[in-house]
Backbone bond lengths (Angstrom), bond angles and torsions (degrees), N, CA, C in turn:
res aa  C-N    CA-C-N  psi(-1)  N-CA   C-N-CA  omega(-1)  CA-C   N-CA-C  phi
1 M - - - 1.476 - - 1.512 110.51 -
2 K 1.377 113.75 -44.72 1.459 118.00 -179.43 1.526 109.89 -65.27
3 T 1.343 115.29 -37.20 1.466 118.64 -179.97 1.535 111.74 -63.84
4 T 1.300 115.69 -42.70 1.469 120.54 178.76 1.523 110.59 -62.41
5 L 1.319 117.40 -44.42 1.456 121.49 -179.85 1.517 110.82 -62.52
6 R 1.342 115.03 -40.37 1.455 118.52 178.76 1.535 111.18 -62.93
7 K 1.321 116.74 -39.41 1.467 119.98 178.38 1.522 111.57 -63.19
8 I 1.328 115.69 -41.41 1.473 119.25 179.87 1.516 110.54 -64.80
9 L 1.346 115.73 -45.87 1.460 119.65 179.48 1.525 111.30 -62.97
10 S 1.328 116.08 -38.04 1.461 120.31 179.24 1.521 111.64 -63.13
11 R 1.334 115.53 -40.88 1.471 119.34 178.87 1.522 111.48 -67.60
12 I 1.324 115.86 -41.33 1.473 118.93 178.46 1.516 110.11 -62.13
13 L 1.341 117.21 -41.94 1.455 121.20 179.77 1.525 110.87 -64.25
14 A 1.327 115.79 -39.86 1.463 119.45 179.53 1.527 110.99 -64.50
15 L 1.328 116.90 -42.42 1.462 120.85 178.07 1.515 111.20 -64.11
16 A 1.351 116.36 -39.92 1.459 120.12 179.74 1.513 110.90 -64.38
17 M 1.324 117.25 -40.76 1.461 120.98 179.05 1.530 111.26 -66.26
18 A 1.332 115.65 -40.75 1.473 119.11 178.44 1.513 110.97 -63.68
19 F 1.329 117.53 -42.80 1.455 121.22 178.26 1.521 110.86 -62.54
20 A 1.357 116.59 -40.14 1.462 120.14 179.87 1.517 111.07 -64.33
21 L 1.339 116.58 -41.24 1.454 119.86 177.92 1.528 111.47 -64.90
22 F 1.346 116.15 -40.82 1.471 120.86 178.42 1.520 111.23 -62.66
23 A 1.345 115.56 -43.00 1.463 119.91 -178.87 1.513 112.01 -66.80
24 A 1.357 116.21 -28.92 1.463 120.02 -177.93 1.527 112.23 -81.39
25 M 1.325 118.86 -11.48 1.464 121.26 -179.08 1.519 110.60 -67.18
26 P 1.332 118.46 149.42 1.466 120.59 176.00 1.521 110.89 -58.95
27 M 1.320 117.08 145.65 1.463 121.26 -177.60 1.516 112.06 -58.21
28 T 1.345 116.77 -34.41 1.463 119.27 -176.57 1.515 112.46 -67.55
29 A 1.349 116.75 -14.65 1.458 118.80 -178.27 1.515 112.36 -74.53
30 Y 1.334 117.93 -25.42 1.460 118.39 -177.31 1.515 113.98 -137.08
31 A 1.325 118.26 -5.04 1.467 120.05 178.00 1.515 108.23 -88.52
32 L 1.328 117.46 101.70 1.450 121.67 -174.07 1.520 112.90 -110.27
33 D 1.316 118.26 17.90 1.454 120.17 176.57 1.519 109.82 -60.61
34 P 1.334 118.04 138.06 1.461 119.07 172.69 1.527 109.28 -56.51
35 S 1.316 116.19 130.67 1.455 119.00 -171.32 1.516 113.56 -73.32
36 E 1.323 117.40 -34.35 1.456 120.24 -174.49 1.525 110.79 -134.46
37 A 1.316 115.60 145.23 1.463 120.20 175.25 1.523 109.97 -73.38
38 P 1.331 118.26 151.63 1.462 120.21 172.20 1.528 109.92 -59.07
39 G 1.311 116.29 149.82 1.462 119.48 -178.48 1.514 112.19 -128.78
40 N 1.328 115.03 170.46 1.468 123.08 174.27 1.531 112.84 54.83
41 L 1.326 116.81 41.99 1.465 120.32 178.65 1.525 109.59 -68.21
42 T 1.339 116.06 129.58 1.461 122.16 177.51 1.523 109.36 -130.25
43 A 1.325 116.50 161.18 1.464 121.85 178.98 1.523 109.17 -137.09
44 S 1.332 116.16 136.12 1.463 121.84 175.67 1.522 108.59 -132.96
45 V 1.330 116.27 152.93 1.465 121.50 -172.67 1.525 109.88 -112.47
46 A 1.331 116.36 133.30 1.458 123.32 173.69 1.518 108.12 -140.99
47 Y 1.351 116.96 176.97 1.466 117.22 -176.74 1.519 111.46 -69.33
48 E 1.381 118.01 -22.32 1.460 119.01 177.86 1.515 112.12 -70.71
49 G 1.308 117.54 -31.82 1.463 121.83 -175.96 1.518 110.85 157.53
50 I 1.336 116.01 -158.49 1.460 121.94 178.83 1.531 107.37 -104.43
51 T 1.322 116.93 119.75 1.456 122.20 -177.81 1.524 110.63 -96.59
52 L 1.328 116.05 124.38 1.458 123.35 178.31 1.523 109.42 -104.21
53 K 1.330 116.02 140.77 1.460 121.68 174.84 1.523 108.63 -135.37
54 W 1.339 116.12 144.35 1.461 120.75 -178.94 1.523 110.00 -149.57
55 T 1.332 115.60 170.31 1.453 122.25 176.50 1.521 109.31 -100.62
56 D 1.335 116.59 131.00 1.465 122.44 177.48 1.520 108.57 -85.05
57 N 1.337 116.69 107.92 1.459 121.32 -177.07 1.524 113.88 -101.36
58 S 1.328 117.82 -1.98 1.469 120.97 -179.82 1.526 109.25 -108.43
59 N 1.345 115.38 157.35 1.462 118.93 -178.24 1.527 112.58 -120.76
60 N 1.325 117.02 12.02 1.465 119.07 -178.55 1.523 112.52 -138.05
61 E 1.345 116.55 19.45 1.468 118.58 -178.78 1.522 110.44 -78.64
62 D 1.323 115.17 154.90 1.462 122.03 172.09 1.520 111.25 -96.48
63 G 1.313 116.88 -12.80 1.447 121.03 -179.99 1.515 111.02 171.59
64 F 1.330 115.67 -172.04 1.466 122.14 179.76 1.516 109.12 -132.96
65 L 1.315 116.21 141.58 1.454 122.10 175.21 1.528 108.58 -101.39
66 V 1.311 116.14 124.38 1.468 122.14 177.07 1.522 107.64 -100.20
67 E 1.326 115.95 122.05 1.460 120.77 -178.95 1.525 110.27 -112.48
68 R 1.330 115.22 144.96 1.463 121.72 -178.07 1.515 110.27 -140.96
69 K 1.315 115.81 142.65 1.459 120.78 170.97 1.517 108.29 -144.24
70 E 1.320 115.88 153.49 1.456 119.19 174.70 1.516 109.47 -74.16
71 S 1.303 115.95 147.88 1.455 120.75 -179.30 1.522 110.06 -57.86
72 G 1.333 116.41 130.70 1.460 121.61 -179.01 1.507 113.66 98.32
73 E 1.339 117.95 -16.32 1.459 120.81 177.28 1.529 110.06 -91.03
74 N 1.339 116.30 170.14 1.461 121.90 179.76 1.527 110.26 -97.67
75 W 1.338 115.32 151.66 1.453 120.05 172.59 1.528 108.50 -69.23
76 G 1.326 116.77 145.82 1.460 120.31 179.62 1.506 110.93 -162.61
77 P 1.343 117.59 -176.45 1.460 120.87 -177.10 1.520 114.16 -65.25
78 L 1.315 117.60 -17.40 1.457 120.51 -178.97 1.515 112.87 -96.33
79 T 1.336 116.50 7.82 1.458 118.74 -177.88 1.520 112.74 -83.35
80 V 1.345 118.32 -9.41 1.463 120.52 177.83 1.528 108.82 -72.27
81 V 1.326 117.33 122.91 1.459 120.45 -179.85 1.519 111.85 -101.81
82 V 1.348 117.62 -24.39 1.453 118.94 -179.17 1.521 109.32 -165.17
83 E 1.322 115.41 154.20 1.460 121.90 168.00 1.514 107.80 -116.23
84 V 1.325 116.69 122.89 1.454 121.38 178.40 1.520 109.19 -104.61
85 G 1.307 117.45 163.60 1.446 122.38 -172.05 1.514 114.91 -75.27
86 E 1.329 115.26 174.03 1.458 121.10 -179.87 1.527 110.33 -61.59
87 N 1.328 113.99 147.42 1.470 122.97 179.37 1.529 113.47 68.70
88 A 1.327 117.83 3.78 1.468 119.80 177.21 1.529 109.41 -67.72
89 T 1.302 116.38 144.31 1.472 120.84 178.51 1.527 112.29 -132.69
90 S 1.335 117.31 13.48 1.466 119.26 177.90 1.519 110.18 -159.61
91 Y 1.329 114.90 159.22 1.467 122.12 176.75 1.514 108.16 -161.11
92 T 1.345 117.12 137.80 1.461 121.94 176.30 1.516 109.67 -107.93
93 D 1.321 116.14 118.53 1.458 122.41 -179.37 1.523 108.70 -85.24
94 T 1.332 116.05 96.15 1.464 120.45 -178.93 1.520 112.12 -83.44
95 T 1.339 117.81 -5.27 1.463 121.05 -179.89 1.521 112.33 -92.84
96 A 1.317 117.85 -2.87 1.462 120.48 179.43 1.516 110.14 -64.54
97 G 1.312 117.19 127.79 1.456 121.73 -178.45 1.511 112.50 -76.67
98 S 1.315 116.48 159.49 1.456 120.59 177.85 1.521 110.52 -77.88
99 N 1.326 114.58 152.25 1.465 122.54 177.67 1.529 112.33 59.54
100 K 1.346 116.79 33.60 1.461 122.67 175.20 1.518 109.64 -128.75
101 T 1.332 115.49 152.87 1.458 121.26 178.23 1.521 109.06 -112.78
102 Y 1.335 116.59 131.54 1.460 122.39 -175.69 1.528 111.32 -123.13
103 N 1.344 114.93 151.72 1.457 122.65 168.61 1.526 108.15 -110.28
104 Y 1.341 116.25 140.98 1.461 121.69 179.95 1.526 110.46 -128.37
105 R 1.342 115.13 150.45 1.453 121.97 170.28 1.536 107.39 -151.29
106 V 1.338 116.01 159.72 1.465 121.57 -175.21 1.522 108.71 -136.31
107 R 1.345 117.33 146.09 1.461 121.08 171.35 1.521 109.76 -145.51
108 A 1.327 115.33 152.91 1.459 121.44 -179.82 1.524 109.91 -83.29
109 V 1.341 116.11 154.18 1.457 121.39 -179.81 1.519 109.61 -138.76
110 T 1.351 116.01 140.85 1.462 122.41 168.63 1.524 107.70 -115.40
111 K 1.350 116.25 152.01 1.455 120.18 -172.91 1.530 113.75 -101.58
112 L 1.349 118.89 -26.80 1.463 121.97 -173.99 1.514 110.86 -123.00
113 P 1.343 118.20 146.94 1.475 125.55 -0.70 1.523 112.71 -73.91
114 L 1.339 117.59 -21.16 1.459 123.06 174.31 1.520 107.77 -137.38
115 P 1.339 118.62 154.50 1.469 119.56 177.33 1.529 111.53 -55.40
116 S 1.303 115.24 131.70 1.456 120.96 -178.49 1.518 108.33 -141.09
117 Y 1.340 116.87 146.05 1.454 120.99 -169.90 1.522 111.18 -127.90
118 S 1.333 114.82 147.62 1.457 119.80 172.21 1.517 109.51 -80.53
119 L 1.309 116.45 176.62 1.454 120.54 169.78 1.527 108.87 -68.16
120 Y 1.322 116.39 167.06 1.461 120.68 -179.32 1.523 111.24 -79.79
121 S 1.318 113.94 154.00 1.458 120.56 169.28 1.521 109.52 -71.52
122 N 1.301 116.01 -177.69 1.460 120.36 169.23 1.520 109.57 -66.10
123 V 1.316 117.20 159.49 1.469 123.02 179.18 1.524 108.72 -98.52
124 V 1.340 116.40 135.07 1.465 121.10 176.50 1.521 109.64 -120.38
125 T 1.307 116.17 156.03 1.464 122.89 -179.50 1.522 109.31 -120.71
126 A 1.323 116.29 137.55 1.459 120.72 178.89 1.519 109.58 -147.02
127 S 1.330 116.21 149.65 1.467 122.10 -179.29 1.519 109.67 -132.60
128 R 1.322 115.45 138.00 1.460 119.97 171.77 1.529 107.97 -100.16
129 I 1.314 114.92 66.49 1.459 120.32 -179.24 1.528 109.01 -84.19
130 I 1.311 116.41 119.56 1.460 121.21 177.20 1.525 107.33 -103.49
131 V 1.298 116.56 104.73 1.465 120.29 -177.90 1.529 108.74 -73.39
132 A 1.300 115.77 133.23 1.465 121.26 -176.98 1.526 111.09 -67.06
133 P 1.335 116.82 149.38 1.467 119.43 171.53 1.522 109.86 -59.87
134 S 1.325 116.97 155.00 1.472 120.74 -177.57 1.527 110.17 -136.25
135 N 1.341 113.76 169.54 1.473 121.60 176.43 1.528 112.43 54.04
136 L 1.324 116.56 43.90 1.458 120.79 176.15 1.523 109.75 -69.42
137 T 1.336 116.83 131.36 1.462 122.32 175.71 1.521 109.06 -127.41
138 A 1.337 116.57 153.31 1.466 123.06 178.34 1.523 108.43 -131.46
139 T 1.321 116.56 127.08 1.460 121.42 -177.00 1.527 109.25 -131.11
140 A 1.349 116.53 124.55 1.459 121.26 179.83 1.512 110.02 -82.34
141 G 1.321 115.91 140.97 1.455 121.44 177.79 1.512 110.44 -150.70
142 A 1.321 116.50 -175.17 1.458 120.81 -175.97 1.528 112.07 -63.27
143 G 1.325 118.33 -31.85 1.453 121.24 -176.78 1.508 114.42 -92.62
144 G 1.319 118.57 -3.07 1.453 122.09 -177.84 1.516 111.10 136.96
145 I 1.302 117.35 -159.57 1.465 122.56 179.65 1.537 108.06 -105.65
146 T 1.322 115.38 121.30 1.465 121.42 -178.32 1.520 110.10 -94.13
147 L 1.321 116.29 127.10 1.461 122.98 178.29 1.520 109.59 -106.44
148 N 1.327 115.79 137.57 1.461 122.34 175.15 1.521 108.91 -133.40
149 W 1.331 116.98 143.65 1.466 121.44 178.71 1.521 110.45 -151.99
150 E 1.313 116.28 172.29 1.457 122.49 177.11 1.527 109.76 -103.91
151 D 1.326 115.90 133.06 1.466 123.05 177.89 1.528 108.00 -89.47
152 N 1.342 117.17 115.35 1.469 121.17 -175.01 1.529 114.13 -107.64
153 T 1.329 117.57 9.86 1.461 120.21 178.62 1.520 109.50 -135.71
154 N 1.330 116.62 155.92 1.465 119.95 -179.72 1.530 111.85 -116.05
155 I 1.334 117.32 15.17 1.463 119.52 -178.45 1.527 112.22 -122.11
156 E 1.334 117.53 14.43 1.463 118.70 -179.67 1.530 110.01 -81.49
157 I 1.337 115.56 157.50 1.463 120.27 172.60 1.532 110.18 -103.13
158 G 1.312 117.53 -4.22 1.449 121.54 178.64 1.512 111.61 168.00
159 F 1.342 115.78 -172.79 1.459 122.26 178.82 1.526 109.16 -131.98
160 S 1.321 115.53 146.04 1.454 122.61 177.48 1.523 108.98 -116.37
161 I 1.331 116.61 132.67 1.469 122.26 -179.59 1.522 108.59 -109.65
162 D 1.339 116.06 125.13 1.463 122.05 173.70 1.532 108.62 -97.95
163 R 1.338 116.92 146.06 1.463 120.90 -179.48 1.514 110.14 -139.08
164 K 1.326 115.68 144.22 1.464 120.10 169.17 1.521 108.87 -137.31
165 E 1.326 114.68 151.78 1.460 120.72 179.61 1.518 109.37 -102.59
166 G 1.312 116.79 121.69 1.455 121.62 178.75 1.509 112.12 55.09
167 T 1.342 116.20 -124.22 1.462 121.27 -179.84 1.533 111.98 -97.64
168 G 1.341 116.50 16.03 1.456 120.46 -177.93 1.523 112.45 -75.70
169 D 1.306 115.38 -172.15 1.462 121.65 -179.73 1.523 111.04 -83.32
170 W 1.329 114.32 155.68 1.456 119.80 178.07 1.524 109.83 -71.81
171 D 1.309 115.77 135.97 1.462 123.32 172.22 1.531 106.24 -100.02
172 T 1.340 115.18 97.48 1.466 119.22 -174.28 1.528 111.12 -73.54
173 E 1.317 114.29 147.95 1.467 122.09 -179.36 1.531 110.69 53.74
174 Y 1.317 115.82 41.17 1.457 120.10 -178.85 1.524 111.15 -64.42
175 L 1.319 115.23 -39.68 1.462 121.27 176.81 1.526 108.78 -133.81
176 K 1.326 116.50 152.11 1.459 121.57 175.36 1.519 110.19 -136.41
177 V 1.325 115.70 143.89 1.463 121.28 174.63 1.522 108.05 -132.36
178 T 1.303 117.01 165.33 1.454 121.96 -175.80 1.537 111.08 -83.38
179 A 1.321 115.78 175.32 1.463 122.26 -177.05 1.525 111.13 -58.63
180 N 1.338 114.55 144.95 1.467 124.41 175.07 1.526 114.45 72.41
181 V 1.329 117.87 -1.13 1.464 120.67 174.91 1.527 108.63 -79.94
182 T 1.317 117.88 135.60 1.471 121.43 -176.99 1.523 112.57 -125.59
183 T 1.319 117.50 17.03 1.460 119.78 177.24 1.523 109.49 -148.63
184 C 1.336 114.99 151.68 1.463 120.66 -178.84 1.521 108.33 -158.37
185 V 1.335 117.04 143.16 1.463 121.45 179.19 1.527 109.24 -112.66
186 D 1.330 116.08 124.12 1.456 121.97 175.72 1.520 107.40 -87.51
187 T 1.326 116.60 95.89 1.464 121.33 -176.09 1.524 112.82 -82.45
188 T 1.335 117.08 -4.47 1.470 119.91 -179.03 1.527 112.33 -95.25
189 A 1.328 117.74 -1.53 1.470 120.61 179.63 1.529 109.75 -62.69
190 E 1.315 116.23 133.69 1.466 121.21 -175.66 1.522 111.28 -98.30
191 T 1.318 114.84 147.47 1.468 121.46 -178.03 1.527 110.96 -61.56
192 G 1.323 115.86 136.44 1.451 122.23 177.35 1.512 114.79 86.56
193 K 1.328 118.25 -0.37 1.458 121.27 -179.10 1.527 111.25 -110.69
194 T 1.333 114.62 148.81 1.463 121.16 178.06 1.518 109.41 -103.47
195 Y 1.331 115.73 134.56 1.462 121.49 -178.23 1.523 110.60 -124.36
196 Y 1.321 114.42 146.71 1.464 122.15 178.14 1.535 108.89 -118.01
197 Y 1.330 116.16 145.01 1.461 120.73 -174.67 1.523 111.34 -137.26
198 T 1.325 115.52 149.14 1.469 123.14 165.66 1.531 107.22 -138.18
199 V 1.337 116.01 158.43 1.463 122.00 -179.09 1.524 108.29 -130.70
200 Q 1.339 117.49 145.25 1.457 121.13 171.84 1.522 109.54 -141.79
201 A 1.323 114.96 149.58 1.462 120.70 178.98 1.523 109.54 -80.83
202 I 1.340 115.31 145.82 1.471 121.98 177.82 1.522 108.04 -108.54
203 L 1.319 116.81 121.89 1.454 121.02 176.22 1.523 110.71 -90.02
204 K 1.323 116.87 -40.67 1.464 121.86 -178.60 1.510 108.10 -153.62
205 E 1.325 116.53 135.88 1.460 120.06 179.36 1.532 109.89 -60.37
206 G 1.314 115.80 135.39 1.453 119.83 174.30 1.509 115.75 96.17
207 G 1.346 119.47 10.76 1.452 114.88 174.09 1.499 119.16 154.55
208 S 1.320 120.09 -2.88 1.459 120.35 178.84 1.524 108.89 -114.37
209 W 1.331 115.17 107.55 1.453 121.58 -174.36 1.526 109.53 -133.83
210 S 1.313 115.46 155.55 1.456 119.30 170.32 1.523 108.83 -80.91
211 K 1.318 116.51 175.71 1.456 120.09 169.58 1.529 108.51 -71.72
212 L 1.320 115.66 166.99 1.455 120.33 -178.56 1.523 111.02 -74.95
213 S 1.321 115.46 150.10 1.455 121.15 172.46 1.529 109.59 -72.91
214 N 1.298 115.56 -177.19 1.467 120.13 170.08 1.524 109.34 -65.13
215 E 1.311 116.18 165.54 1.462 121.84 -179.99 1.527 109.24 -97.08
216 A 1.318 116.00 137.22 1.470 121.02 177.84 1.520 108.64 -130.84
217 S 1.342 116.66 151.19 1.469 120.23 -178.03 1.518 110.41 -139.35
218 A 1.322 114.46 158.91 1.468 121.32 176.21 1.515 108.48 -157.03
219 T 1.355 116.15 153.28 1.462 122.61 179.09 1.514 109.38 -115.65
220 M 1.320 115.01 126.38 1.458 118.85 176.94 1.529 109.14 -75.87
221 I 1.304 116.45 124.59 1.465 121.48 179.06 1.525 108.90 -119.53
222 L 1.346 115.29 153.18 1.458 120.40 178.93 1.506 108.96 -70.85
223 T 1.313 116.31 124.70 1.466 120.66 178.87 1.522 109.15 -78.26
224 A 1.344 115.41 122.09 1.465 119.87 -178.12 1.534 110.86 -65.70
225 M 1.337 115.26 138.59 1.458 119.53 178.26 1.528 109.14 -78.39
226 V 1.303 117.17 138.45 1.462 122.29 -179.69 1.521 108.80 -82.78
227 A 1.351 116.08 127.81 1.466 120.68 -178.48 1.519 111.10 -71.05
228 P 1.333 116.99 147.81 1.465 120.03 174.53 1.526 110.31 -61.55
229 S 1.336 116.74 157.20 1.475 120.56 -178.71 1.523 109.75 -137.36
230 N 1.335 114.14 170.98 1.477 122.02 176.31 1.542 111.93 57.54
231 L 1.345 114.96 45.74 1.458 119.06 179.43 1.534 109.79 -71.06
232 T 1.324 115.46 130.93 1.473 121.21 176.21 1.525 108.51 -134.00
233 A 1.316 116.76 158.77 1.468 122.54 178.75 1.519 109.25 -130.26
234 T 1.318 116.65 135.81 1.462 122.15 -179.67 1.518 108.27 -127.03
235 A 1.343 115.09 127.54 1.469 119.90 -179.81 1.515 109.71 -71.83
236 G 1.308 115.99 140.30 1.457 120.87 177.46 1.509 110.05 -141.83
237 A 1.329 115.07 -178.24 1.463 120.25 -176.38 1.519 111.48 -63.75
238 G 1.258 117.16 -34.79 1.458 118.59 -177.04 1.512 113.52 -98.70
239 G 1.300 118.26 3.10 1.449 121.12 -178.06 1.522 110.67 137.84
240 Y 1.317 116.52 -152.20 1.455 121.27 -179.51 1.542 109.95 -99.12
241 I 1.334 113.93 139.40 1.464 120.27 175.34 1.529 107.58 -106.12
242 L 1.319 116.31 124.35 1.458 121.69 -179.06 1.532 110.15 -94.65
243 H 1.315 113.81 135.07 1.451 120.15 176.04 1.522 108.34 -122.27
244 Y 1.353 116.98 137.29 1.468 120.43 177.24 1.505 109.38 -149.83
245 K 1.302 113.84 161.83 1.463 121.07 -179.55 1.541 108.37 -112.25
246 R 1.352 115.31 128.06 1.443 120.09 178.66 1.531 110.96 -74.63
C-alpha cells in the first residue's frame, strides 16, 4: 500500500516539476500565434474570377485562410473557401458565380502545437456582375441579316447569339463571336423567312452568362434586280450592236 502511494506521489511530483519548467520557459518558445492579422485586403474582378490581394504582417504563419460569403449571409464555419501557403499575398477565386456579390476576409494560421489563428483582415466586397448587351438591332440585306449591339461589360470572353425562326423554338448558341465584337452577320437566313435574335455575354464557358439582351427581328426579302438602262443600238456590218448600262 505504501509502495503504491509512493508511486502516485512520485508521479504527481514529476508532473508538477514538468509544469513548472514549462511555465518558466520564455513565451516565444511555445507561443506560436500569428502576431498580426493580414492587412490592406483588396479585391478586383476579371473574367478568371475575383482576385484578392493582402499584406502579410506575420512572420510565423503556416498559411492563410480565405473566407467568403454571399452578401446578406452570415459568416460561419463553411465560409472558408481555400487555405493558401505561408507568405502568400494573393488568391484568385475562380469559383465565384456570375451576377453575385461576395464579402471576403483573410486570417493567418499556424498549425503547431495546435491550430491558432490571427485576427481577421478588413472585409472587402466584390461582384462578378455581367451586364447584358443592349440595343440589339437586326437588319436584312443582300448578304444576310446583320446584328449590332452594345457591349456593356469588360470581362466577357465572347458573345452568344440565339436565333429562332418565326414561332419556332430558340436555337441557343446559334452563333458565337469573341470578346469586344459588337456585330455579326447571319448568312444562313433564308429569303422570305422572319428571324428573331437575342445576345448574351459569356464570362466563362460552361455556366457564367449575362442576362439576355432585348429581342430583335428581321425578315429576309428577295432583293429586286435592277434593270439595265440607256439601251442604244448601232448598225454594223453584221447587224445591230446593242449597248446598255448595268
